[in-house]
N, C-alpha and C positions, 0 to 999 in steps of 0.2 A: 769406707764407702766411696772414697775418691781415687782408689787405686786404678780403676779402669778408665779414668778420664785423663786426657792429655794435659800438659802443663798450661797451654793458653786457655783451654776450656775451664780448667780448675781456677785459674786466676779470675776469669770472667764471672764464674759462678760465685766465688767469694765476694767479688766487688758488688754483685747484685744483692747478696745477702746483707752486706753491710749497709747498702743504700736502703733496703727495705726496713732494716732495723732502725735506721735513723728517721725514717718517715713515720714510724709508729708513734703514737702519743706517749708522753712520759707518764708513768704510773708511780704515784708516791708510795713510799714504803708502807707496809701493812701496819695498820693500827686498829685495835678493837673498837667497834662502833656499838652504840646502844641499840637494842632491838627496836624495830618499827612499832608505832602505836597500833593497837588493834583497830580493825576497820569499823566504821560506824554501823549500827544495826540497820539492816535493810528494811525499808518501809515500802509498802505497796504504793505504786504511783497514784492510785485513786484516792489515797489518804492524804496526799500532799496538798497544801493550800494552793488555790488557783488552778487546779488541774482541770482540763477540759477533755472529756472523752471524745475520741475521734471516730468518725464514721468509717465503716470498712472500706468505702471507696475514697477516703481522703487521700490526696496525693502524698502527704507526708508519712502516712502510715503504710502505704503500699509501695514504698520505694524498693523494698527487697522481696516483695511478693511475686508470685507468678502472674505476669500480665494477662495471660489467657483467662485467668479466673475472673478478671474484671469485664470480660466481653460477655455480658449476660443478655442484653436486649438486642433486638434487630435495629441497626442504625437507620434503615429506611423508615421504620415505624416511628422512630424518634423525630426524624425530619418531617415526616408526614403530619405528626401531631403538632409540630411547630407551625407548619403552613396552615393547618386547620384553625389553630388558635389565633393566628395573626389575621386571617380573613374573617373569622367570626367577630372579632372586635378590632377593627383597624385603628381606631382612635386611642386604644390603650397604650400607655407608656411602658416600654420594656425596661424594667428595673432590676430583674434578677436573671442575668444571663450566665453568671459564673457557674451555676450547676451544669449548664450545657457544656461549658469548657472542661468540666471534670469527666465527662463521658468519654471513655477511651474508645468507644465504638466509632464516634465521629472522627477521631484522630486516625483510626485505621482506614476509614473511607477516604479521608484527605490524603493519606499516604498512597492509597491505590490510584487516586486521580493524578497526583504528582508523579507517581511511577509511570503511569501511562503517558503523560506528557514528556517524560524524560527518555523513556525507552521505546515508545511507540507500540507497546503491547500491554494488554490488561493482565493484572496480577490478581488471581482469585484470593479470597480471604483465607482459605485453607493453605495457600502457598506462601503466605507472609512468614518469613523466617522469625524464629524466636529472638534473634539478636535485634532485628528491626523492631519487634514489640517492646523489648527492653529500652531501646533508644527512644521509641515513641513515648514510653512512660516517663523517661527522664526529661524529654522535651516538654511534655505536658506539665510535669512538676515545676520545671524552670519557669514556664509561662505563668503558672498560678502563684509561684513564690516571688515573682518579680525579678528573677535572675536572668531571664532571656534578653538577649541583645540582638538587634537587627544587624545584618551585614557581617557577622563574624565569619572569618575565613580560616582560622586555625583551630581553635578549641570548639569545634562543632559537636553537638550532641547527636545529630542524625545525619549520616552521610548519604550522598547520592549512590544509587546502585551502580552507576558507571564510574564513580570515583574510587580508584584503587591506590591512590598515592598516599604516602605517609608523610605528614609534615616534618617528622623527626629526621627523615632521610634526605630532605631537600637541602640544597646548598644555600649560602647566604644570598647569592644573586637571585636564585629562584624565589626565595622567601621575600626578598625585597620587591621583586616584580609582582608577586602574588598580593602583597599588601598595598602597593601603590598604583597599580594599573587597574583599568576597568575590567571587571570580571562579571560573568553571569551571576544572577542572584543565587545565594546558597540554597541548597535543596530543602533545608529545614525551614527557611523563610517561606518557601512556597507552600509547605505543609501547613504552617500557621495561617497563612493567607487563605487557604482553602477552608480551614476550620472556621475562621471568622466569616467567610463568605457564606458558608452553609447556615450560620446562625443569623446573620444580619439580612440576607437576601429576602427571606419570607416576610420579615418585619416591614421592610420598606416597599416590597412589591405590593402589599396590601394597601399602602398609602399613596403610591405614585399615581400621577394623573394619567388618564387614558389618552392624553394628547402627545405623550412622548413614546418613541418607538425604538430608540437605539440603546444598545447594551442591556437589553431586557429579554428574558426567555419568551419564546413564542412570538416575538415581534421582529420584523426586519424591514428592509427598504421596500419590499413589495407591498406590505401592509400600508405603508405611507402612500404609495402611488394609488392603491385602491381606495384609500380614504379620501384622497384628493379628487379622484374621479367621481366619487359618489357625493361628497359633501361640499365641494368647492365650485359647483357649477354656476351658482348665482352670483358670484363675486366678480366685481369689475376692477377693483384696485387691490394691489398686492404689495406687501412689505416683506422683503426677504432680508434676514439678518444673519450675521456670522458672529458667534460667540466662541469660536474654536480656540481662542487664546486661553479660555478657562481650562481647556483640556491640558494645557501646558503646565498649569499649576496655579493655585490660589494661596493667599496667606493662610497659615495654619489655623489662626483664630476663626476665620470665616468657615472653614471646613468643620472644625470642632463645634462651633455654635450651631451649624446646620445639623450636625449629628446628634447632639444632646437634646434636641427638641423631641426626639422620639426614643432615644436610648439613654438611660440614666445609670447604667452599670459602670461603676468607676474603673474596674479592671479592664473591661473591653475598651472604654474610651481612652484610658491611659496607654493601652497597647497600641491603638491606632495613632495616638498623638506621638508616641515615641517613634513609630514608623515614619511619620511625616517629618519629624524634627531631626532624626539621626542623619548625619551627612552621608551622601552617597559618593563613593570614590570613583571619580571619572577619569583619573589619570592625567598625564600631561597633554597639552595641545599637540596635535599631530602636525609635523612639518611635512608638507606635501612633497617638496623637493627631495628631502632625505628619504621619504618613503619610496619615491620613484627610483632613486639610486639603489636603495636596498632591494627593491623588486628586480631591478636589472641584474644585480649581482646574483640573486638566487633564482634566476630564470631557468638555468640548466641543471638545477638540482634534481635528484631522483624523486619521482612522484610517490606519494603514499599509496600503498596497496590497500584496497578496501577489504574488510572482513566478509566472510560468506553471509552472515546474518545482518550485515549493515546495509541499509537501503542505498541503492545506487542514485547518484545525484541526477536530477533532471531539471537543470536551471531554466531551460526555455519554457517548459510548461508552468513552472512555479512563477516565473516572471510575468507570463501572460495572464495567469489567473489573478494575481494580486495587482498587476498593472492596470487592469480594467475596472478596478474599484472606483466608484465615483468620488469626487473630491470630498463630499460630506462624510464618507465612510473611511477615508484613508487614515485619518488621525485617530490614534487610540491613546487614551490617557494613561500615564504611568507616573504616579506621584510618589516620590521618595522610595521607601521600601514596601509600599502597599501592593505593588504588582497586580495580581488578579482582582484585588479589592478596589483598585482605582476607578474602573468604570462605574461601579456601584456608588462610590463616593461622589463622582461627578454628577450622576443623576440625582443624588441627594441634594447637592447644591443647586442644580438647575431646576429641581422640582418647585422651588419657590417661585421661579418665573412662570412655570406652568400653572400653579395655583393663582398667581396674580392675573394671568391672562384669562383664566376661567371666570374670575370675578368681573373682568372687563367685558367678557362676552355676554354675561347676564345683564350688565348695566347698559350695554349698547343695543340690545335687542328691542326693537319697536315694531310689532306686527302691523300690517295694514290689510284690511279686507278687500281692497281693490287690487291687490297683487295676485299674480298667478300662483306663486309658490309662497310657502311660509305664511299662510293666512291665519293660522290659529295661534293659540298661546303656547303650544308645544314647540320648543326650539328644534326638535328633531323632525318635525313634520315637514314634508316637502311634496313635490309633484311626483307621484308614484309612477305615472305612465311615462314621463320623460325625466328620469333622474339626472340626466346631464344637460337639461335644458337651461339656457342662459337667457333670461328675460332682460328687458331694458330697465334702466334705473331712472328715478325721478324723485321729486319731493314727496309724492303721494305713495311711494312704494315702501316695501318693508326694508327696515334697516337692520342689518345683521352682520356678524363677523365670525370668523372661525380661525383656528390656530392649530398647527402641528409642529412638532420638533423632532429632529433626527440628529442626535448627538449635540454638537454645538451650533447647528444650523436650524433655523426656524422659518416658517412661512405663515403669513397672516393674510387672510382674504377679507376684504371689506366690501359690503354692498351699501352704497349710499354716496353722498358727495365726497369729493376729494378732501374737503376741509376736515371732515371727521377723521379720515386717515392721517392727516397732518397733526391733529390734536393727539391722536393715539401714539404717533411716533414721538412726539415731544415727551409724553408721559413715560414712554418706554426708555428713552434716553436717560431721563432722571432716575428711573428705577435701576437701571444697570449701573449708573454712577454711584448711587447710594449703597446698593447691595453688593455688587461685585467689583466696584472700583474700576470700571471700564469706561473709557471715554469714547463716546460715539457722537457722530454728527449726522446731518441730513444726507451727506454723500454716502456714508457707510450704511445707511438704512434708506435706500431709495424707494419711492412710491411709483410703481409701474402699472400701466393699464394692461388689460388682458390682450388687447390687440397687438401689443408689441412682442408678446411671447415671454413667458417667465421660465427661466431655467432652474430646475430643482431635481437633484439626484439624476443628472444626465438625461432628464426628460423635459420637454418643452410643453408648457401649458398655453394653449391658444384656443381660438374659437373657429369652428367649422360650420359653414352654412349648409343646411339640409335642403335639397331640392328633390322632393318626391315626384314632381311632374316636369319632365324635360321633353321637348319636341325637337327633333332633328330634321334636317332636309333629307330628301330621298337619296341624293347622290353624293353630295359633298360631306355630309356628316356634321354640318355646322348647327349650333343651337340657334333656333329661331325664336323660341319662347321658353321661359323658365319661371318657376314660381317657388319662392323660398318660404318654407314653413317657419323656420327659426334657426337658431344657432346652437350648436352643441359644444361642450367642453371637450377639446381634443388633447389627449396626452400622447405625445409622439416622442420617439427617440431622436436625439440630436445627432444627425449625420456628421455635422461639423465636429462635435466632441468625439465621435467614433473615429474619424480620420485623425484627429489629434492623438488619440491613444495608440492607433496603429503606427503613426509616425514615431511616437516615443519608443515603441517596441521594435523599430527599424523594419517594419513590414513594407513600408512604401515611402515615397517621396513625392512632394508636390501637393498643392492645395486644390486647385481647380480641376486638374486632370491627374488624379492620383495614379502613380505607376508602381506596380508591385516590385519589391526588391527581394532577392533570394535570401532566405534565412540560413546563413552559413553556420550558425551555431549547431544545427542538426546535420552537419555535413557527414560526420562519421557514424550516424545512426542508420539503421537499415530502413528500407522503404516501408516495411510493415510497422515498425516502431514510430517513424515520423508521421505516417498517416493516422495512426492511433492517437498520437498526442494532439494532432491538429483537429481530430474529430472531438476530442474532449474540449478543446478550446471552442469549437463551433457550438457544441451542446451548451457550454456555459453562456455563450452569447445569446443563444436562442432562449435559454431560461431567464437570463437577465432582462431581456426585452419582451418578456411574456405578455405584459399588459400594455404594450405600446401599440398605438393604432397602425403605425407603419412597420410592424414587426417583420413582415415578409420582405419589405424593401431593404431594411437594415441588415437582416441576417443574410439575405442574398448578396448584399454588397460585401459583407465579411467573408462569405464563402468565395466570392470572386477574387478578393485580395489574397486570401490564403492559397487558393488554387494556383493563381499566377505566381505567387512566391515559391511554392513547391515546384512548379514546372521549371522555373528558372534555376532552382537549386539542382534538380535532377538533370537539367541540360548541362550544367557545369560539371556535375559529378560523373555522369556517364558519357560526356562528350558527344551530346546529341545536337549541338549547335543552336537549336531554337526551341521555343515552346511548342510550335506546331508539330515538330518531330516527336516531342514527348507525348503530346496528346494522341498522336497517331499510333504510337506503340502502347502506351499505358491507358488508353481510352480517356473519356472526358473526366471521369472521377479518379483517375490514377490508380485503378485497382489491379491492373495487370503488371507483371514484373518487367522492369526496364533493363536489368543487367543481363538477362538471358537472350542472346541473339538467335535468330532463326537458323537451324541447322547445326548449331554447336552444342546443344544440350537437349535432353528429353523435354517433352511438353511439360508445362507448368502444372497442369492438372494431375499428371502422373506422379510428379514429385510431391505434390501436395497430398495425394492419396497415400503415398508410401511414408508420409511423415518426415520427409527430408527438407521441407520448406515451411515457413510460417505463412499462414493465410494473410493476405493483404486486404484490409478493409478499404473500400473506396471512400472518398470524401463525401460527407453529408451535404445536403442542401445545394447541390450543383445546379438545380433548376428552381425557379421561384415557386413552382407548383408543389415542390417537396417541402417547403418551409411551412410549419404549422401556422394556423390563423391566430390572431390576437385573442386573448382570453377576456371575454366580456361578462364573466360570471358576476351577477349582482352581489355587491358587498353588503352584508346585513347591517341594519342600523344598530348602534350600540355594540359593535363587535368586540369580543373578548377572545383571548387565546383559549385553546381547548382545556389546558390545565386549570385555568381560572373558572371556566364554566363548570367543570367537574367539582371543583372545590366548593363553589357556591351552591351547586345542587346537593352535594353531600351535606353541607351545613344546614340547608333548608330541610332535608329529610330527617336530620337529627333533632330538629326542633319539635317539641311536643305539640305545638299549635298546628303544625302541618298534618300530623296524624289525626288530630281532632277534626280538622277541616275535611280530610278525606272521609272520615267516618260520617260526618254530617252530610256530605255530598252523596255517599252511598245510601243513607237513609232516605234522602229526598228523592233519589232516582228509583228507590225500591229495589236496590240490588243487595247482594249478600257476598261477603268476601269468602275466599276458599277456606280460610281458617275457621270462620263461623259455621260454614257448611260442614266441615269435618267435626266440629263440636256438636252440631245437631245430630249427625250420624251416630256419634258415640253415645250421646244421651238417649237417643231413641232405641239403640241396641241394648243399652243397659235396662231400660224400662220395659220394652216389649219384646226383646230378642228378635227384632225384625229389621231388615235392611231396607232403606229407602231406595226408590228408583233413581237412576242417574239424574243429576241436576242439569237442566238445559238453560238456555239464555233467557227464556220467558216464563219459566215456571217456578221462580223463587217464591212468589206469594203462595203458590199451591203447596210447596214444601212446608212453608211456615204454618199454613192452615192445617195441613195433615199432622204436623208435629204437635201443634197446640191442641188439635182435636184429640189425638191419641192420648196425649198426656192427661187431658181433662176427663176423657171417658174412663181411663184406668183409675183415676183417683176420685171418682164420684162417691164411692162408698166410704172410703176411709179418709178422705181429705177434702177440704173445702175448696171453693173456686179461687179464693185469694191465694191459698198456698200453691195450687196448681199453676197459677199464672206466675208466681214468684219463681217456682222451679223452672218453668219454661224460659223465663228471662235469664236465669242463671245459666241455663244450657246454651242460650244464644250468645252469651258473653264469655263462654269458656275459652 
């Protein structure tokens, strides 16, 4: 067999065979062995002592089953039932949440949410691949068995749909960087967080105070502003506090103690506790000088080409959108590996402050009959004709206080002497020290009068005098007499804060006389794209200042700054020298093209008609008359989000007492329900084979009399009066 091989190849082949033979394990010489013992008799598992039969949906028994067979119920109905049960009895302690963790339907919904956050597109349930279902089943079993670990980066059970790397193929340097540097949270961690959020959110939403508005569904900063406009009109002293350090993190013991007051499921509590205590890899501290040098070295490297389905970056619009968020809404809690669960846990901890303040509000309330507003025993009662009326204060006036919280920032309004506000501040400092271990003093919790203006959520609360009668001179226009009715609570947008945000975004420079600056980050974008992005920005500003009294003024100022900034940009881009030249060619709202000079190209309208150009939208709100008015829609008393209203109404309709009350009301009013009327029709047709005339609004008594009369006449001969009345009543209740 070696004849066709050359001599060097033959030697190499023999050397390899000898090496392979030496590498094989040594086998001892053959010796006869006794036969193996017979296997023990097989016993059915149910006959073994201590056997526990498992449920078909038990994770340990379904490890090798088809996961799609476990998707039996609708996950929306499961979540809806949890919300209804939580709002039906808010004070009940949640002690059995592990069965909800076993529901694979919730894990599929959590996977869909995490998939949408990761890829930006929604994945229908029918499109979830079978491999993902098996991974979800394995992840669920690991969570139930206690084998799940937060922050795992190598041996993950569920991979991200964008993650195509195989850890086995990575080099040691890449593995070391993966294990020691800061990385985004693993995809499987986000799925577990979404499952816990779906289970815990309805439980705590039914218990949370109506005074908190941040990190909760159906509530936002606008609801806070509308609540302040409606309920804080009569307060003269204000205490504004900042507890945003809590959003950076609290001791694990304080969080767990606040959690187990309402949740007593050990598996859920242990899972959250491990998420809080597992250390997060943050990497080494960044050396700024080394980073600058590294950046300079890689400055001229080839840029990455975006894929066709990958969204194109738009840094200017994103920065303007998030840069205008108020200070109270900028900070988002992120505790350990809790991720999306952190805002809920922050509200769980701060809910104790809300409940404590609600108790203080009831203690402080002292009504007075000589006051204009709040004269009754009802705390919510107020002056309905002037809901924003601010009356004077004194010893014989009503003493009252109110409180709202948005995230870590809260606002307390006090009507009464300043000494009462000082006492409340002292008690508040002691409460924060005992409960949250936060050290506050009088300077961090200042007491301010309404006349100085209180800044909250980029809006200033102040007083505005109402003059319904003003007399002017005939020629000069000067006021010669005025009569003030009273003062109203004014909620105005802070122009100073707006200028500060514009300066941060490099739109302008200067404080007293702001001068627009060109936004060179949009230099390479087309005129149509730039105008469209700035219109989005203006619409965001107009919506944010929707409930501000000076909405027209502030939005018009924003439009002026943006229009001047774009005019300077276009003047530099198209070499038009000045803004006046830009406005002359592009019109006041910059809707006409600037790059097409007269005589060198066809008309803009002809190119637009042929589809060779993009339509250019002009800037919005270039005149103050185009800015919408402030929204003064009355805010209802005891406002709740729509989903809570529907839940409470649904629970009330499910109550048998509600049905009985409705029936009693119908009997008292002499009305008849459609169901009873159909029953009467059927009964009359069976007895007499006759149809009744259509039932109107006022002839229900006539129908009843005709029915009872026809039944009694028919049964005179063979049936007594008592039996006829019994049959008629049975027909009415069919």
